[in-house]
N, C-alpha and C positions, 0 to 999 in steps of 0.2 A: 941184237935181239929185235925182232919185229914187234910192231904194236899189238898184233894179235896174240903173240906169245906172251907179251907182258900182261895183257888183260887176263889171259887164262891163269897165269901165275898169281895175279892179284886176287882173283876169285877163289883159287884154291887156298891161298893164305887166309882169307877171311873166313872160310869154312872151318878151318882148324883153330882159329884164334878168337872169333866172335860168336857168341851164342845167337842162334837165329830166333826170331820171334815165334816161328812155328814150333821150334823145339821147346821153347818155354811153355807153350800152351799144352804140348802133348807129353813131354818127358822132362820134368824139372831136374831129375838126377843127371840126365845127359848134359844139361846146361851147366850144372855145377862141375861135373867131371871135365868139361871142356874149358872151363874158365881158368884164367891165370890167378896166381896169388895176388890178393889185394883187389880183385875185380869187384865191381858194383853191379849186382843183378837186380834190375827193377821189374817187378812182376805186375801183370795187369790185374784188373778187378774181376777175377774169375777164379774158379776152383782148379787147383793143381793136385795131381795125384801123388800121395806119399807112398811108401815111406822113403825118406831121403837121408843120406849121410853126408855131412859136410866135413871134409877132411883136409881143408886148406883154408887159410885166412881170407875171408871175403865178406862182403856186405850183401845181405838178402833183404830187400825192402819191398813191401807191397803198397797198396792203396786201398781205398774204400772198396769192399767187396772181394778182396783177395783172401782165399781160403786154401790151406793145405790140408787135405783130408787123407788120413791113413787108411790102411786096409783092415784095421781092427785086430791085427795079429802081432804088433810090435811097437817100437817107438816111432812116432810120426816123423820127428826130426831128431837125429842123433848128431851131436856136435863133438867131433874128435880132434879138431885142430884148435890152436890158440888164436886169439885175435879175431873171432867171428862176431859179426853183428847181424841179428835178426830183428826186424822191426815192422810195424804197421801192417799186421796181417792177423788172421785167425787160424787156429789149429784145432783139429778135432779127430776123434775116432782112433785112439791108440788101442793096443791090446788090453783086455780086461781080465785075463786069466790069472787068478791068484795062485795057481799051482805051477806056473811056469818057473823055470830056473832063474829068470830075470824079472824084476819089477819094471813094467813098462810105463811110459809117460808120453804126454804130448810132445814135450821137449826134454831130452836127456842130454846132460852136458858132462863130458868126460875130461875136459881140458880147462885151461886157465885163461883169464883175461878176456872173457867174452862179454857181450852186451845183448840183453834181451829187453826190448822196449816196445811199448804200445802193442801188446799182443792179447787177443782173446782166446780162451781155451775152454772147451767143453767136450763131453762124451769121451773122457779119457780116464785111465786109472789114476795115475799121478798127473798133476799139472806140469810142474817143472821139477826135475830131479837132478840135483848136483851130486855126482859120484866122484869123490876124490878130486874135486875141481875147486880151484882157488882163485881169488881176486876177480871174481865175476860180478857183474851188476845186473840185477833183475828189477826193472822199474816199469810202472804203469801196465802191469799185467793183470788181466781180469780172468779169474778162474771160477767156473761154475760147475759144481758137482751135481750128482743126481738127487741130492736132498737127504734129509734125515732118515727117511724110510729105507734108503739103500746104503747107509753109511758102511755097514760091514762088508759090502761088496765092492768097495772102491778104495782108492788110495788117498793121498794127502794133496793139499794145494801146492805147497812148496816143500819139497823133501830135501834136506841138507844132510848128506851122509859123508863123514870123514872129509869135510870141506871147510876150509879156513879163509878168513879175510874176505868174505863176500859182502856185498851191499844189497839189501832187499828194501826197496822203498816205493811208496805210492801204489802198492798192489791191493787188489780187492779179491777176496776169496769167499765163496758162499757154497754151502751144501756139500762139502767134501767130508772125508772121515775126520782128519785133523787139518786145521788151517795151515800151520807151519810145523814141520816136524824136524827137530835137530837131533842128530845122533853122532856123537864123537866129532863135533864140529866146533871149532874155537875161533875167537876173535872176529866174529861176524857182527854186522850191524843191521837191525831191522827198524826202519823209520817210516812213520805215516802210513802204515798198512791198516786195512779194515777187514775184519774177519767175522763172519756171522753164520749162524745155523749149522755149526759143525759139532763134532763130539768135543774135542778140545781145540780151542782157538789156537793155542800154542802148546805143543807137546815136546818136551825138552829133556834129553837124557845124556849124561856123560859128556857135557860140553861146557867149556869154561870161558870166562872173560868176554862174553858176548854183551852187546848193548841193544836194549829195546826202548825206543823213545817215540812218543806221540802215536802209538798204535791204539786201535779201538777194537775191543772184543765184546760182541753183543749177541744175545740169544743163543749161546752155546751151552752144552751140558756143563762144561767147565771152561772158564775163561782162559787160564794158562796153568799148565802143570809143569813146575820146575823140579826135576828130580836128579839126584846124584851129580850135581853141578855146582861150581864155585865161582865166586868173584864176578857175578853178573851185575849189570846196572839196568834197572827198570825205572824210567822216569817219564812222567807226564802221559802215562797210558790210561785208558778208560776201560774198566771192567764193569759192564752194565747188563742187567737182565740175564745173567747166567744162572738159570733156575731149574730146579728139579731135585729129586731125591739124591742127597749127598752131593749136590752141586756146589760150586765155589767160584769166586772171582779169580783168586790166585792161590794155588797150592804150592807150598814149599816143602819138599820131602827130601831128607838127606842132602840138603843143599846149604852150603856154608859161605860166610863172608860175602854176602850179597848186599847190594845197596838198592833200597826200594824207596823212591822219593817222588812226591807230588803226583801220585796216581789217584784216580777216582774209583771207588768201589761202591756201586749203587745198585740196590734192588737185586742182590744175589742171595742165594740160600745161605752162603757164608762168604763174607767179604774176603778175609784172609784165613787160610788153613795152614798151620805150621806144625810139622811133625819130624822128629829125628834130625833137627837142624840146629846149628850153632852159629853164634857171632854174626847175626844179620842185623843191619841197620835199617829200621823202618821209620822214615822221617817225613813229616809234612804231607801225609796222605789224607784224603777226605774219604772217610768210611761212614756211609750213612744209609739209612733205610734198608739195611739187610736184615735177614732173619737173625743171623748171628754176625756181629761185627768182626770179631776175631776168635777163632778156635785154636787154642794153643795146647799141645800135648806135652806132658811132663818130660818126654824124651828130648825135648828141645830146650836148650839152655843158652844163656848169654845173648838173647835177643835184646835189642834196645829200641824202645818205642818213645819217640819224642816229636813234639810239634804236630802230631796228627790231630785232625778234627774227627772225633768219634761220637756220633750223635744219631738219635732217632732210630737206632737199631732195636729190634725186639729184645735182643740180649746184647749188651755192649761187648762183652768178652767172656769166654768160658775156658777154664783150665781143666783138662781131662787127664786121668791117669796119675794124678798127684800134682805137686807143685814143683815147677822147674825154677832154675835160677835165671830169671829174666828181669829186666829193668824197665819200669814204666816212666822213667825220666832220665835225662842225661845232663850232668853238670847243672843241676837245679832247674832244668827245663822239662816240664812234663807234657801233657797233651790237653787239647780242648775237649771238654765233655759237654759244655753248654747246658741245655735243659736236662740232660741225663743226671747231672749232679749239681743242683743249685748251690753255689758256694759264695761266701763273702770274700771281699777283697778290701778290707777296711783301710789298709795302708796304700792302696791303689798302685801296687807294684806289678800288676798283671799276673800275679800268682795267687792262687786261693789260700786263704788263711788256715785251711785244714786239708787233710788228704782226701782224695776221692777214692772211696773204698766200695767195692761191689761184692756183695755176698749172694750166693745162690745155692740151691740144692739140686738144680737140674742136671748137674754133672753126673749124678748117679743114674738118672734115667737114661741119659744119652749114652753112657758107657755100656749100659745093659741092653738097650734096645734102640737100634738105629731109626726105627719108625717114628721115634719122638720128633724128628726133624719135620715130619709132615704135620705136626699138631702144635707147633710153637705159638701159633696165634689163637689157639683154642682157649676159651675161658677156663677149661679144666686145668691147664698148665698154670694159670694165674692162681687158681685155688690151691693147687699143689704147692706152689711157692709160698703162699701166705700161711698155709698150715705148718710147713717146715720152719717158717720164720717164727711162728708162735711157739713151736716146740724147740726152738734153738738148734735146729739140725742143719743150719746153713754153714757154708764154708766160704772163706774169702777167695774170690776168683782173681782179683788183682788189687793192688793199692798203688795209686799214683800220688806220691808224696809232694809233688810240686805241680798240681793241676793248673793249667793256664786259664785265664779269664779273658775272653775276647773283649776288645774295646767296645764299650757301649752295650755289652751283653752281660747280664747277671752281675753288674757292678753295683754295690751299695756303698755310698760314701758317708762320711760323718754328718754333713748337713742334713742328709735325708734321714739318717738314724735319729738325729735330734728332733726333726719335725715330727716323726712318727711317735717318739717318746712323749712330746708335748701333747699330741692329739690323744694318746692313750691315757695320759694323766688327767687331761681335761674331762674325758669321758668318765673315768673312775670317780673323780671329784663330784661331777654332776650327779652320777648315780647315787653316791653316798648322801648327797644333799637331799635327793628325792626320798631315799630310804628313811632319813631322819624325819622328814616331814610326815611320812606315812606312818611310821612305827614309833617315832619318838626316839630320843637318845638312848633309852634303856630297853628298846626293843618292844615296847608296848604300843599297840596300835592306837593312834589318836583318832 
């Protein structure tokens, strides 16, 4: 073989085995099609034309300024092979047609064991859509929707459909229809995600044994709606400023055997809203400065509330539709009510010497007229409550038989009681002495 022939063969081999830089700039799909399994494709900081399909295991990585832009008619990136990595780039302009036979997304994943990392998404119907895709990781993805004015015309940030054992972490979602939507998806984990300005931060149906930890849901119509699902764990999440007519921090509807621990519910229309649910453990949550701390419907039974701090809510808790069989303490451990129920703890065992009992007549108004939620801070509501109190028309909303007393808070010990008693006695004796001087011992004025 001559040197000239060898050079021609080498050039021909490189054409069919290595993607050319010019091809990457003009036709990304051709680069992918010509790549071998396991190839690493590094993109320049420029805009590439979608839509693309990745049907082999490879790594697609960009740099600052790398954008893959769709044609507005389908999925911008479709991943159909297992073991694909897409990272360090922006994706935009998927199809937005709600009447199409397929729901489009910036990135749609149909396969297992893929990694999506450090990706920005905008101008797309769904952000990332997992369709019967398992064991995937979605991390550091930033999804921006069109905002609340266009919620009905767009999809969700992360849509998890019939997909199991996926990890969603460190993602931020803003202005989509729902932040994360789970539908028939089990054993997934969502960690350290931030979701704001959506309809529901988390919309969740028919999905079991998922874990949500250290997520933040703010300024949504509803923080999280858990429906028809069982055995979930929600720990250390924040549900803050989810406000509006019939809004809530966390809705639990027809959901059973869930564990809700160490979450924060602050400045929501309702902190916790529980309906048609059984056997949920609600422990060590901080529920404060909501319009209603806990709204509990009679169709829900066997809830256990223990070690929660429930304070400074307009209404601490309300029971609607009758009284369900729920427990406000567990093994002698109730909840912290702080200033909502000033209690004595004379034996200093950390448990109040009497039950914390809350009575109210508002349940009748709320059951009859939903607009009452808009006026809970009105003086008229306070007058209504006071009138029914005088007429003895109130009903017990809850009774915590073992209310907890925070250390150094609302604690009254025996030495203090003794000092107060001495002061009161001294005042009374002094006043009696003055009365005797003024009126004499027989009541006649001197």
